[in-house]
C-alpha positions, 0 to 999 in steps of 0.5 A: 535517458528519457526514461531515466528522467520519466521515473525521477518524476514518477517517483517525485510525484509519488512522494510529494503526494499527499495521498498514501500510496503503496504498492503490495505484493502478496503481504508485503510492500513493495513500496509504500510513500512517506505520506503512508509511514505517516499515516500507519506510524511506521518507518517506510524502511520497517514497512519494506523490511522483507518478512513484515506482513501489511497486516500488522497494520490492520485490527484483528477485528477487521482483517476478515473483512480486508481479506474477503476484499481481496479476495474478491478482487484477486478473482475480477469481481466487483468492489464497493468504491469505499468500505468503512472498518 
């Protein structure tokens, strides 16, 4: 029971956050909170739908930068704390 209560509290914190929060696996969203949905203009169920590719949210000109950063992250290389695109 404690585990399920903790899980409910975690879910409430994620949904109540003013920050956009998401979890990716490959190119698929496993989780996106309501704030993320609002910022990008897609419903959460659309973002989580099978076959939805997160790259749909990134302008074509910015994709190489985002993909290079993802590659560096997967190789445990240092990343800048922020970047603009």
